[in-house]
Rosetta silent file (secondary structure, phi, psi, omega in degrees, C-alpha in Angstrom):
SEQUENCE: MHLPEPLILEPHSVPRLRWGVMGPGAIAETWVGAVQKHTQQQVTAVASRTAGRAREFANTHSLDHVSADYDELVSREDIDALYIASYPSDHFDHAMLGLRAGKHVLVEKPLTLQSNQAAELLSFARSQGLLAMEAMWTRYLPQSTILRALLKSGDLGQPELFAAQFCTDNRAVERLWTPGGGGILFDMGIYTLAMAQQILGNPSTISSSGIVGANGIEQELSVSLGYESGARAHLLVSGIATLPQVASCSFEKAQVGLHAPFFVPSAITIGTKDFYPDETTWKDTTGIQGHEGLAYQATWFANYVVQGLVESPVHPHEDVVATLRVMEEILESLSTA
SCORE:     score description
SCORE:     0.000 S_00000001
   1 L     0.000  152.252 -170.581  -21.856  -15.650  -14.212 S_00000001
   2 L  -103.089  138.709  172.191  -20.804  -12.105  -15.012 S_00000001
   3 L  -113.732  131.830  176.010  -17.432  -10.382  -14.710 S_00000001
   4 L   -69.354  161.887  177.738  -17.236   -6.575  -14.826 S_00000001
   5 L   -73.752  147.843  176.855  -14.867   -4.880  -17.279 S_00000001
   6 L   -71.457  156.451  175.111  -11.429   -3.965  -15.921 S_00000001
   7 L  -102.114  104.115 -177.066  -10.572   -0.333  -15.177 S_00000001
   8 L  -112.086  119.549 -177.575   -7.402    0.401  -17.147 S_00000001
   9 L   -79.684  125.093  178.935   -6.001    3.914  -16.800 S_00000001
  10 L   -67.436  122.464 -177.579   -4.845    5.378  -20.122 S_00000001
  11 H   -56.132  -32.201 -179.179   -1.161    6.396  -19.708 S_00000001
  12 H   -74.056   -9.310 -174.015   -1.722    9.591  -21.735 S_00000001
  13 H   -88.291   -3.387 -176.985   -4.478   10.672  -19.332 S_00000001
  14 L  -120.183  158.195  179.390   -2.165   11.411  -16.414 S_00000001
  15 L   -65.856  152.870  177.908    0.658   13.963  -16.008 S_00000001
  16 L   -88.182  106.894  173.458    4.199   13.034  -16.890 S_00000001
  17 L   -80.857  151.744  174.409    6.164   12.965  -13.649 S_00000001
  18 E  -100.025  121.021 -170.971    9.940   13.245  -13.671 S_00000001
  19 E  -109.177  146.143  166.580   11.375   10.315  -11.747 S_00000001
  20 E  -114.264  145.470 -179.855   14.667    9.566  -10.033 S_00000001
  21 E  -108.065  126.694  179.297   15.756    6.034   -9.243 S_00000001
  22 E  -114.810  110.333 -179.429   17.418    5.201   -5.945 S_00000001
  23 L    94.858   75.640 -174.962   19.092    1.773   -5.901 S_00000001
  24 L   -82.570   67.316  178.314   19.516    0.584   -9.497 S_00000001
  25 L   -96.299 -157.680 -173.099   19.406   -3.167   -8.900 S_00000001
  26 H   -64.299  -43.438 -176.471   17.531   -5.941  -10.700 S_00000001
  27 H   -70.008  -33.048  176.587   13.981   -4.855   -9.796 S_00000001
  28 H   -65.662  -38.457  175.531   14.815   -1.269  -10.791 S_00000001
  29 H   -55.777  -49.387 -177.194   16.005   -2.551  -14.190 S_00000001
  30 H   -66.078  -43.734 -178.814   12.642   -4.235  -14.655 S_00000001
  31 H   -62.622  -49.410 -179.267   10.609   -1.282  -13.365 S_00000001
  32 H   -62.624  -40.860  178.141   12.319    1.290  -15.573 S_00000001
  33 H   -61.342  -41.540  178.292   12.065   -0.923  -18.608 S_00000001
  34 H   -66.542  -43.147 -179.480    8.335   -1.422  -18.013 S_00000001
  35 H   -64.016  -43.649 -179.270    7.726    2.277  -17.346 S_00000001
  36 H   -68.706  -30.453 -177.925    9.572    3.353  -20.474 S_00000001
  37 H   -82.924  -35.755 -168.490    7.770    0.813  -22.634 S_00000001
  38 H  -121.217    4.653  179.447    4.201    1.171  -21.332 S_00000001
  39 L  -134.377  176.250  173.180    3.772    4.629  -19.765 S_00000001
  40 L  -100.025    4.102 -179.329    4.295    8.314  -20.401 S_00000001
  41 L   -69.366  148.307 -174.744    6.304    8.724  -17.191 S_00000001
  42 E  -111.072  108.596  174.623    9.817   10.153  -17.568 S_00000001
  43 E   -88.864  116.907 -169.167   12.683    8.438  -15.716 S_00000001
  44 E  -117.276  -22.813 -173.911   15.400   11.039  -15.802 S_00000001
  45 E  -146.210  157.951 -178.371   18.021   10.431  -13.074 S_00000001
  46 E  -148.671  151.370  173.627   19.626    7.679  -11.017 S_00000001
  47 E  -142.276  150.543 -179.927   21.984    7.302   -8.084 S_00000001
  48 L  -146.691  152.947  173.978   23.787    4.349   -6.547 S_00000001
  49 L   -85.867   -5.969  179.963   26.170    3.678   -3.666 S_00000001
  50 L   -97.948  122.535 -177.008   28.147    1.319   -5.921 S_00000001
  51 L   -56.465  127.680  175.807   30.809    3.050   -7.987 S_00000001
  52 L    85.427  -16.988 -175.658   29.981    3.001  -11.685 S_00000001
  53 H   -67.245  -43.702 -179.343   26.617    1.289  -11.245 S_00000001
  54 H   -62.392  -42.142 -179.801   24.519    4.420  -11.753 S_00000001
  55 H   -64.797  -40.837  176.337   26.400    5.361  -14.908 S_00000001
  56 H   -62.263  -43.060  178.384   25.941    1.873  -16.322 S_00000001
  57 H   -63.001  -45.437  179.999   22.222    1.964  -15.475 S_00000001
  58 H   -62.201  -40.247  178.620   21.804    5.408  -17.029 S_00000001
  59 H   -65.928  -40.983 -179.838   23.520    4.291  -20.219 S_00000001
  60 H   -63.109  -39.245 -174.384   21.366    1.186  -20.469 S_00000001
  61 H  -106.209    9.745  177.339   18.108    3.114  -20.073 S_00000001
  62 L    56.337   45.575  177.646   19.149    6.386  -21.759 S_00000001
  63 L   -84.812  150.485 -173.487   18.675    8.468  -18.608 S_00000001
  64 L   -78.680  -32.126 -169.144   19.769   12.092  -18.644 S_00000001
  65 E  -132.762  143.020  171.681   21.415   12.440  -15.277 S_00000001
  66 E  -122.109  120.973  178.960   23.625   10.484  -12.900 S_00000001
  67 E   -93.638  147.350 -174.150   23.864   11.778   -9.366 S_00000001
  68 L   -71.015  -29.559  179.540   26.978   11.242   -7.308 S_00000001
  69 L  -156.522  175.581 -176.003   25.007   10.195   -4.222 S_00000001
  70 H   -67.279  -35.076  178.908   21.485    9.962   -2.848 S_00000001
  71 H   -60.363  -41.677  178.759   21.630   13.419   -1.254 S_00000001
  72 H   -67.680  -38.322 -178.882   22.350   14.972   -4.635 S_00000001
  73 H   -62.013  -50.621 -176.237   19.612   12.917   -6.292 S_00000001
  74 H   -67.067  -22.918 -177.611   16.866   13.987   -3.858 S_00000001
  75 L   -85.463   -5.932 -178.585   17.918   17.648   -4.081 S_00000001
  76 L   -64.900  132.095 -179.601   17.438   17.820   -7.851 S_00000001
  77 L   -80.492  -13.468  179.776   14.771   20.368   -8.779 S_00000001
  78 L   -95.946   23.071  176.723   13.976   18.481  -12.015 S_00000001
  79 L  -124.585  129.081  176.845   12.649   15.420  -10.128 S_00000001
  80 L   -95.704  -32.336 -173.138    9.073   15.085   -8.919 S_00000001
  81 E  -147.166  156.665 -179.975    9.088   11.580   -7.516 S_00000001
  82 E  -118.363  136.601  167.502   11.505    8.840   -6.453 S_00000001
  83 E  -102.694  116.186 -172.607   11.357    5.144   -7.117 S_00000001
  84 E  -104.385  111.668 -176.060   13.183    3.510   -4.197 S_00000001
  85 L  -127.897   31.090  176.854   14.522    0.050   -4.903 S_00000001
  86 L   -76.344 -175.055  178.167   17.388   -0.237   -2.461 S_00000001
  87 L   -59.536  140.686  179.331   17.759   -3.054    0.078 S_00000001
  88 H   -49.862  -36.481 -178.765   14.589   -3.432    2.179 S_00000001
  89 H   -67.592  -14.752  179.014   16.575   -2.632    5.340 S_00000001
  90 H  -101.551   -5.526 -174.214   17.378    0.797    3.776 S_00000001
  91 H   -56.800  -42.140 -177.293   13.895    1.674    2.616 S_00000001
  92 H   -61.525  -53.080 -177.647   12.959    3.729    5.672 S_00000001
  93 H   -62.262  -41.266 -177.548   16.073    5.933    5.571 S_00000001
  94 H   -72.089  -39.140  177.442   15.982    6.417    1.819 S_00000001
  95 H   -66.376  -41.202  179.413   12.270    7.177    1.699 S_00000001
  96 H   -65.739  -35.792  176.482   12.563    9.663    4.530 S_00000001
  97 H   -60.515  -43.427  178.071   15.498   11.329    2.717 S_00000001
  98 H   -68.534  -42.002  179.450   13.312   11.812   -0.315 S_00000001
  99 H   -63.194  -40.987  179.309   10.280   12.988    1.654 S_00000001
 100 H   -63.945  -26.697  177.656   12.362   15.576    3.555 S_00000001
 101 L   -86.878    2.123  176.532   13.461   16.906    0.173 S_00000001
 102 L    84.359   22.955  179.300    9.820   17.292   -0.866 S_00000001
 103 L  -102.255  141.525  167.106    9.632   14.356   -3.261 S_00000001
 104 E   -67.487  149.641 -176.676    6.768   11.889   -3.656 S_00000001
 105 E  -132.597  131.860  170.877    8.013    8.316   -3.112 S_00000001
 106 E  -110.993  111.755 -170.727    7.110    4.928   -4.586 S_00000001
 107 E  -108.652  126.122  177.158    8.933    2.429   -2.367 S_00000001
 108 L   -53.870  147.377  178.595    9.464   -1.168   -3.415 S_00000001
 109 L   -77.981  146.090   -3.159    7.733   -3.643   -1.154 S_00000001
 110 L   -74.991  150.748  179.360    8.078   -4.114    1.649 S_00000001
 111 L   -51.941  -48.378  171.329    7.773   -0.437    2.482 S_00000001
 112 L  -145.853  175.126  176.777    9.959   -1.117    5.517 S_00000001
 113 L   -94.324   -5.049  179.720   10.896   -4.176    7.547 S_00000001
 114 L  -130.178  134.674 -176.740    9.267   -2.789   10.698 S_00000001
 115 H   -65.999  -35.199 -179.577    5.657   -1.714   11.080 S_00000001
 116 H   -66.862  -35.015  176.192    6.520    1.160   13.448 S_00000001
 117 H   -67.213  -40.442  178.246    8.912    2.601   10.873 S_00000001
 118 H   -60.058  -45.087 -179.932    6.235    2.274    8.171 S_00000001
 119 H   -61.477  -41.123  179.160    3.744    4.122   10.339 S_00000001
 120 H   -65.625  -44.447 -179.894    6.265    6.907   11.026 S_00000001
 121 H   -63.095  -44.594 -178.492    7.183    7.232    7.361 S_00000001
 122 H   -68.892  -38.136  176.886    3.591    7.343    6.161 S_00000001
 123 H   -62.948  -42.211 -179.923    2.568    9.807    8.845 S_00000001
 124 H   -65.538  -43.701  178.369    5.440   12.123    7.916 S_00000001
 125 H   -57.634  -45.358  179.783    4.545   11.912    4.215 S_00000001
 126 H   -59.471  -44.466 -177.203    0.937   12.851    5.017 S_00000001
 127 H   -63.770  -25.349  179.287    2.103   15.796    7.140 S_00000001
 128 L   -93.550    0.033 -178.402    4.130   17.075    4.199 S_00000001
 129 L    69.126   29.763 -176.388    1.306   16.652    1.690 S_00000001
 130 L  -114.483  148.251  176.640    3.323   14.060   -0.235 S_00000001
 131 L   -83.604  120.401  172.033    2.289   10.738   -1.711 S_00000001
 132 E  -119.063  122.939 -173.289    4.127    7.753   -0.194 S_00000001
 133 E  -137.040  130.304  171.262    3.092    4.440   -1.705 S_00000001
 134 E   -73.379  137.514 -176.032    4.289    0.901   -1.243 S_00000001
 135 L   -81.249   58.583  174.964    4.851   -0.656   -4.640 S_00000001
 136 L   -85.178   78.228 -167.543    2.299   -3.426   -4.158 S_00000001
 137 H   -64.132  -19.957  179.780    1.821   -3.513   -7.901 S_00000001
 138 H   -60.815  -28.581 -176.257   -0.759   -6.337   -7.867 S_00000001
 139 H   -73.079  -10.790 -176.490   -3.417   -3.901   -6.642 S_00000001
 140 H  -109.462    1.863  179.796   -3.096   -1.859   -9.865 S_00000001
 141 L   -75.859  152.729  179.445   -3.323   -4.736  -12.364 S_00000001
 142 H   -53.580  -42.416 -178.238   -6.492   -5.016  -14.543 S_00000001
 143 H   -64.619  -27.421  179.627   -7.582   -8.275  -12.900 S_00000001
 144 H   -73.226  -31.874  176.927   -7.363   -6.574   -9.487 S_00000001
 145 H   -68.494  -32.893  175.673   -9.767   -3.847  -10.646 S_00000001
 146 H   -67.441  -45.363  179.554  -12.202   -6.613  -11.617 S_00000001
 147 H   -59.568  -42.846 -179.882  -11.787   -8.265   -8.217 S_00000001
 148 H   -64.016  -39.114  178.988  -12.446   -4.955   -6.445 S_00000001
 149 H   -64.390  -40.444  176.113  -15.577   -4.382   -8.497 S_00000001
 150 H   -62.209  -43.752 -179.588  -16.824   -7.856   -7.608 S_00000001
 151 H   -64.732  -41.132 -176.954  -16.159   -7.276   -3.901 S_00000001
 152 H   -69.152  -32.019 -177.511  -17.855   -3.883   -3.968 S_00000001
 153 H   -66.020  -29.345 -176.829  -20.934   -5.217   -5.734 S_00000001
 154 L    81.019   -1.672 -176.285  -21.821   -7.595   -2.919 S_00000001
 155 L   -67.871  -21.011 -176.898  -22.901  -10.180   -5.458 S_00000001
 156 L   -79.976  -21.631 -169.593  -20.413  -12.756   -4.157 S_00000001
 157 L    80.420 -172.851 -177.622  -21.721  -12.767   -0.601 S_00000001
 158 L   -75.354  144.312  175.636  -19.333  -12.994    2.320 S_00000001
 159 E   -68.139  145.332 -178.003  -15.882  -14.604    1.845 S_00000001
 160 E  -115.637  -53.724 -172.154  -15.495  -18.025    3.436 S_00000001
 161 E  -144.046  123.468  178.110  -12.102  -19.523    2.562 S_00000001
 162 E  -114.725  139.110  177.272   -9.074  -17.988    0.840 S_00000001
 163 E  -139.708  138.640  177.262   -6.025  -19.924   -0.308 S_00000001
 164 E  -150.333  149.362  173.616   -2.862  -18.739   -2.039 S_00000001
 165 E  -141.606  137.882  173.981    0.603  -20.043   -2.680 S_00000001
 166 E  -128.199   94.100 -176.575    3.796  -18.440   -3.888 S_00000001
 167 E  -126.276  112.744  179.490    6.371  -21.176   -4.121 S_00000001
 168 L  -142.534  130.793  179.212    9.420  -20.696   -6.352 S_00000001
 169 L   -68.819   97.309 -178.813   12.920  -22.164   -5.951 S_00000001
 170 L  -108.264   28.197 -177.893   14.762  -18.875   -5.411 S_00000001
 171 L   -64.309  -18.066 -179.349   17.911  -20.284   -3.845 S_00000001
 172 L   -86.113   -8.497  178.292   19.964  -18.569   -6.512 S_00000001
 173 L   -87.997   97.656 -171.707   18.688  -15.102   -5.504 S_00000001
 174 H   -57.029  -38.140 -175.719   21.366  -14.103   -3.004 S_00000001
 175 H   -57.609  -36.666 -176.242   19.480  -11.094   -1.586 S_00000001
 176 H   -64.870  -22.455 -176.091   16.669  -13.278   -0.224 S_00000001
 177 H  -109.775   16.839 -179.733   19.120  -15.196    1.979 S_00000001
 178 L  -114.102  133.820  176.500   21.053  -12.168    3.218 S_00000001
 179 L   -53.702  132.051 -178.679   20.154  -10.278    6.412 S_00000001
 180 L    92.624  -10.112 -178.749   18.412   -7.033    5.429 S_00000001
 181 L   -86.251   -6.712  176.040   17.325   -8.457    2.085 S_00000001
 182 L   106.961  -37.786 -177.240   13.810   -9.173    3.241 S_00000001
 183 H    72.783  175.113 -172.932   13.681  -12.951    3.079 S_00000001
 184 H   -72.616  -24.217  179.725   10.899  -14.938    1.412 S_00000001
 185 H   -68.561  -49.272 -178.452    8.165  -13.632    3.734 S_00000001
 186 H   -75.244  -26.338 -176.955    8.706   -9.981    2.894 S_00000001
 187 H   -91.905  -39.649 -175.139    9.612  -10.597   -0.746 S_00000001
 188 H  -111.912  -49.815 -177.287    7.192  -13.386   -1.735 S_00000001
 189 H   -62.397  -24.908 -178.831    4.780  -14.013    1.097 S_00000001
 190 H   -59.529  -30.732  179.156    3.746  -10.339    1.172 S_00000001
 191 H   -65.873  -44.621 -178.557    1.786  -10.937   -2.057 S_00000001
 192 H   -67.186  -41.000  179.435   -0.325  -13.675   -0.491 S_00000001
 193 H   -67.065  -41.661 -179.930   -0.918  -11.632    2.672 S_00000001
 194 H   -66.114  -35.515  177.703   -1.864   -8.475    0.756 S_00000001
 195 H   -67.925  -44.380  176.826   -4.333  -10.487   -1.347 S_00000001
 196 H   -58.626  -42.493 -179.649   -5.869  -12.043    1.768 S_00000001
 197 H   -65.543  -40.394 -179.886   -6.191   -8.611    3.336 S_00000001
 198 H   -57.590  -36.952 -175.777   -7.802   -7.180    0.195 S_00000001
 199 H   -91.636  -41.896 -169.512  -10.541   -9.795    0.360 S_00000001
 200 H  -107.109  -16.381 -173.247  -10.894  -10.611    4.070 S_00000001
 201 L    88.336 -153.543 -177.640   -9.491   -7.622    5.935 S_00000001
 202 L   -96.560  137.822 -174.615   -7.194   -8.048    8.919 S_00000001
 203 L   -73.795  155.497  173.544   -6.997  -11.374   10.775 S_00000001
 204 L  -100.115  -21.032  174.777   -7.913  -11.947   14.394 S_00000001
 205 E  -135.611  147.357 -178.793   -5.755  -15.055   14.761 S_00000001
 206 E  -137.644  127.380  173.034   -2.446  -16.018   13.151 S_00000001
 207 E  -135.038  145.117 -176.792   -0.674  -19.379   13.263 S_00000001
 208 E  -152.790  155.464  173.028    2.360  -20.393   11.293 S_00000001
 209 E  -146.704  166.690 -178.811    5.014  -23.030   10.887 S_00000001
 210 E   177.362 -173.907  177.901    7.937  -23.442    8.563 S_00000001
 211 E  -110.585  124.504 -179.271   11.509  -24.325    7.741 S_00000001
 212 E  -115.931  130.963 -177.671   14.161  -21.947    8.991 S_00000001
 213 L   -74.728  172.994 -176.980   17.752  -22.136    7.747 S_00000001
 214 L   -61.716  -26.539  179.530   20.885  -22.248    9.865 S_00000001
 215 L   -85.465    4.060  177.952   21.295  -18.462    9.389 S_00000001
 216 L    84.737    3.538  179.289   17.856  -17.862   10.907 S_00000001
 217 L   -94.869  134.244 -175.611   16.225  -16.876    7.624 S_00000001
 218 E   -67.147  145.239 -179.999   12.944  -18.571    6.692 S_00000001
 219 E  -113.918  -32.904 -178.526   12.930  -20.966    3.760 S_00000001
 220 E  -153.454  140.983 -175.289    9.335  -22.159    3.675 S_00000001
 221 E  -136.312  141.565  168.397    6.170  -21.030    5.504 S_00000001
 222 E  -121.577  122.171 -173.763    2.644  -22.310    6.073 S_00000001
 223 E  -124.659  133.086  174.965    0.348  -19.629    7.506 S_00000001
 224 E  -120.023  131.155 -178.466   -3.262  -19.915    8.697 S_00000001
 225 E  -119.753  138.344  176.273   -5.323  -16.795    9.403 S_00000001
 226 E  -118.989  151.037 -174.803   -8.664  -16.584   11.139 S_00000001
 227 L  -127.018  152.938 -177.270  -11.147  -13.696   10.963 S_00000001
 228 L   -60.614  -27.556  178.161  -13.909  -12.507   13.273 S_00000001
 229 L   -69.387  -16.284 -174.909  -16.443  -13.267   10.514 S_00000001
 230 L   101.802   -6.404  177.920  -15.453  -16.930   10.693 S_00000001
 231 L   -69.156  159.066  179.362  -13.570  -16.798    7.371 S_00000001
 232 E  -133.480  156.838  173.045  -10.191  -18.497    7.035 S_00000001
 233 E  -137.661  138.191  178.329   -7.096  -18.066    4.913 S_00000001
 234 E  -126.284  123.826 -173.761   -4.313  -20.575    4.214 S_00000001
 235 E  -123.970  138.664  178.106   -1.070  -19.399    2.670 S_00000001
 236 E  -128.106  124.580 -177.145    1.912  -21.412    1.471 S_00000001
 237 E  -133.244  130.577  178.782    5.220  -19.718    0.677 S_00000001
 238 E  -143.269  137.028  172.883    8.465  -21.396   -0.310 S_00000001
 239 L  -105.177    6.295 -179.089   11.790  -20.219   -1.609 S_00000001
 240 L  -123.211   -4.252  178.182   13.110  -23.749   -2.015 S_00000001
 241 L  -135.277  159.703 -178.458   10.280  -25.517   -3.851 S_00000001
 242 L  -122.750  130.203  174.533    8.136  -24.618   -6.877 S_00000001
 243 E  -141.310  162.204  177.433    4.384  -24.869   -7.246 S_00000001
 244 L   -58.408  134.853 -176.553    1.812  -22.961   -9.343 S_00000001
 245 L   -90.164   83.298 -173.507    1.388  -19.440   -7.977 S_00000001
 246 L  -115.560  159.497  175.238   -2.378  -19.372   -7.641 S_00000001
 247 E  -146.733  136.409 -178.599   -4.901  -17.624   -5.434 S_00000001
 248 E  -151.221  158.969  179.915   -8.605  -18.328   -5.006 S_00000001
 249 E  -143.370  135.934  172.916  -11.484  -17.620   -2.648 S_00000001
 250 E   -94.520  128.824  174.376  -14.759  -19.292   -1.905 S_00000001
 251 E  -110.866  174.931  179.251  -17.635  -16.891   -1.180 S_00000001
 252 L   -58.603  -36.490 -171.658  -21.187  -17.578   -0.091 S_00000001
 253 L  -115.486   -3.874 -175.991  -22.501  -17.407   -3.644 S_00000001
 254 L  -166.957  172.563  170.786  -19.530  -18.077   -5.919 S_00000001
 255 E  -123.583  145.975 -178.511  -15.841  -18.884   -6.179 S_00000001
 256 E  -129.020  132.444  179.527  -13.219  -16.600   -7.668 S_00000001
 257 E  -127.935  136.239  173.036   -9.778  -17.626   -8.873 S_00000001
 258 E  -101.174  127.467 -171.587   -6.764  -15.615   -9.978 S_00000001
 259 L   -76.085  159.626 -178.689   -4.693  -17.565  -12.492 S_00000001
 260 L   -78.834  142.976  -15.504   -0.987  -18.279  -12.077 S_00000001
 261 L   -72.968  129.569 -170.720    1.046  -16.256  -11.550 S_00000001
 262 L   -71.378  -15.407 -176.096   -1.669  -14.369   -9.673 S_00000001
 263 L   -98.985    7.069  173.755    0.512  -11.312   -8.944 S_00000001
 264 L  -122.903  167.908  176.680    1.290  -10.477  -12.595 S_00000001
 265 L   -55.674  119.168 -176.857   -1.119   -9.708  -15.471 S_00000001
 266 L  -144.961 -104.862 -177.337   -2.912  -13.034  -15.967 S_00000001
 267 E  -159.254  162.419  176.334   -6.635  -13.900  -15.693 S_00000001
 268 E  -138.199  135.570 -178.064   -9.526  -14.082  -13.287 S_00000001
 269 E  -121.715  135.621  170.718  -12.348  -16.638  -13.216 S_00000001
 270 E  -115.304  138.518 -178.272  -15.702  -16.529  -11.478 S_00000001
 271 E  -150.138  165.884  175.427  -17.741  -19.704  -11.129 S_00000001
 272 L   -71.688  171.805 -177.379  -20.548  -21.394   -9.293 S_00000001
 273 L   -93.631   14.157  178.555  -19.697  -23.515   -6.285 S_00000001
 274 L   -72.698  160.629  175.996  -20.615  -26.803   -7.981 S_00000001
 275 L   -60.589  -39.699  171.294  -18.117  -29.627   -8.455 S_00000001
 276 L  -111.022   88.879 -168.833  -18.396  -28.910  -12.192 S_00000001
 277 L   -79.486  154.271  165.572  -18.930  -25.154  -12.046 S_00000001
 278 L   -82.244  126.273 -170.106  -20.322  -22.798  -14.634 S_00000001
 279 E  -130.145  150.074  170.500  -17.437  -20.387  -15.154 S_00000001
 280 E  -129.252  133.545 -176.021  -16.615  -17.088  -16.817 S_00000001
 281 E  -123.173  135.813  166.741  -13.023  -16.002  -17.345 S_00000001
 282 E  -105.574  127.983  179.743  -11.451  -12.664  -18.202 S_00000001
 283 E  -113.943  135.653 -179.898   -7.967  -13.041  -19.672 S_00000001
 284 L   -71.267  117.369  178.152   -5.490  -10.190  -19.922 S_00000001
 285 L  -120.922   23.713 -178.435   -4.861   -9.464  -23.612 S_00000001
 286 L   -71.214  -21.723 -175.161   -3.312   -6.021  -23.230 S_00000001
 287 L    92.939   -7.401  174.929    0.121   -7.289  -24.285 S_00000001
 288 L   -89.411  108.525 -169.672    1.605   -6.182  -20.973 S_00000001
 289 L  -115.113  154.484  172.948    3.039   -9.411  -19.670 S_00000001
 290 H    54.046 -138.333 -177.177    4.840  -10.672  -16.596 S_00000001
 291 H   -72.373   -3.925  169.395    6.758   -8.052  -14.659 S_00000001
 292 H   -61.363  -19.034  176.985    6.003   -5.471  -17.304 S_00000001
 293 H   -63.332  -11.618  174.307    2.846   -5.109  -15.187 S_00000001
 294 H   -59.381  -21.158 -177.580    4.959   -2.950  -12.881 S_00000001
 295 H   -65.108  -32.184 -175.678    4.089   -0.128  -15.292 S_00000001
 296 H   -57.815  -43.128 -174.514    0.489    0.067  -14.106 S_00000001
 297 H   -67.317  -30.577  178.622    1.394    1.318  -10.656 S_00000001
 298 H   -66.301  -40.597  177.164    3.508    4.167  -12.097 S_00000001
 299 H   -64.537  -44.031  178.551    0.538    5.442  -14.100 S_00000001
 300 H   -67.170  -34.805  177.489   -1.798    5.226  -11.142 S_00000001
 301 H   -59.884  -47.030  179.556    0.817    6.918   -8.922 S_00000001
 302 H   -62.747  -37.633  177.274    0.939    9.889  -11.304 S_00000001
 303 H   -63.275  -41.934  178.498   -2.874    9.993  -11.285 S_00000001
 304 H   -66.668  -39.326 -178.853   -2.915   10.150   -7.476 S_00000001
 305 H   -62.235  -45.328 -178.874   -0.284   12.892   -7.449 S_00000001
 306 H   -66.794  -25.090  175.011   -2.297   15.160   -9.777 S_00000001
 307 H   -80.234   -8.832 -179.694   -5.326   14.613   -7.535 S_00000001
 308 L    79.985   19.393 -178.297   -3.330   15.741   -4.543 S_00000001
 309 L   -79.282  148.053  178.326   -3.734   12.409   -2.771 S_00000001
 310 L  -110.859    2.567  172.979   -1.282   11.392   -0.043 S_00000001
 311 L  -153.310  159.597 -179.479   -2.143    7.689   -0.036 S_00000001
 312 E   -76.499  126.931  177.496   -3.363    5.096   -2.491 S_00000001
 313 L   -64.467  -23.309 -177.702   -7.154    4.618   -2.342 S_00000001
 314 L  -101.568   -3.691  175.350   -6.762    0.938   -3.193 S_00000001
 315 E  -149.829   66.698 -176.021   -3.857    0.301   -0.798 S_00000001
 316 L   -62.264  162.899 -177.135   -4.211    2.808    2.040 S_00000001
 317 H   -53.474  -41.835 -175.683   -1.596    3.401    4.690 S_00000001
 318 H   -64.450  -31.700  176.149   -3.431    1.388    7.309 S_00000001
 319 H   -65.953  -42.567 -178.553   -3.345   -1.684    5.034 S_00000001
 320 H   -60.823  -51.155 -177.996    0.411   -1.377    4.535 S_00000001
 321 H   -64.134  -40.675 -178.623    1.075   -1.136    8.275 S_00000001
 322 H   -61.985  -42.584  179.645   -1.395   -3.894    9.158 S_00000001
 323 H   -66.347  -38.174  176.416    0.259   -6.367    6.784 S_00000001
 324 H   -63.428  -35.298  179.617    3.681   -5.614    8.206 S_00000001
 325 H   -68.927  -36.474  175.917    2.366   -6.290   11.688 S_00000001
 326 H   -63.064  -43.898  179.504    1.060   -9.678   10.566 S_00000001
 327 H   -63.288  -37.610  177.104    4.468  -10.505    9.115 S_00000001
 328 H   -63.046  -39.989  178.528    6.177   -9.481   12.297 S_00000001
 329 H   -67.262  -37.118  176.837    3.948  -11.837   14.252 S_00000001
 330 H   -63.663  -44.934  179.397    4.687  -14.673   11.839 S_00000001
 331 H   -65.963  -36.869  176.135    8.428  -14.178   12.222 S_00000001
 332 H   -62.670  -41.383  178.629    8.107  -13.976   15.982 S_00000001
 333 H   -60.878  -43.642 -178.771    6.201  -17.247   15.954 S_00000001
 334 H   -66.927  -37.492 -175.306    8.948  -18.920   13.891 S_00000001
 335 H   -70.582  -24.072 -178.136   11.721  -17.601   16.117 S_00000001
 336 H  -102.519   -1.275 -177.048   10.107  -19.050   19.245 S_00000001
 337 L   -71.254    0.000    0.000    9.015  -22.367   17.743 S_00000001
């Protein structure tokens, strides 16, 4: 069976945007490192609400400017775009601050913790002619471009059954267990839901069960989604247990699997539906490994900006809001169980 070639955007082929970083925490450390290593984008300024943190971050990454606060950062005329990596509960306010200052924004996932806020934010960005993009970096990885090409070709037939799991013992990550930090659904489960949506669209039925801690924050989730086509999706997410992070889908004419970890640069396999299938695998050999894959979205973001786009063609606004609504329904189900 045949796999199309990936679509990899050459970093030199897009304009060099000047970036400011809002919220220099762990993920921002990783994002800036990846961008500086694998793109032509220029990270030039940073701001933090924690005294001394921005200066430390700037020194580590050789950034030119440290802003005293977020208002000063967004008002800089030498910044084109903002990477917002603050607490999820702050994403809406911080993204709106940047948009009101006329900056394009790349907001760490989840875009917001509430779907109505996401819809408001994205609508405002559109009205200002600005690109607002949730940093769902999996959609910009090479293997995702292969998956999209397969889906577009129609050669797979209709999807039947999708399964994905993201289970990692993250009990040491304090943010996940703190109100406003997102929890495992918004931080981990969002990858499985976004992948299901990319392949199957939006569900017509949602059922879930799980383990909820004494503080009301979810620890483990099992989610089943039904679709009007008759397709199904089963998702397993855990922050207290570890399993291979795989995703796969059975179609009418073939099966497709994304190798573990499916949300970083890895591999994709297409095979027949036999017990011993004939398979073809594309493996990522670019040298961009693990979370260095965050660099891809920065290059694509710059490409969208130069085209004058106000939303990502591969992760449009309606997809972002729809996934947040699914997560809200999952959490509501857990709270009333």
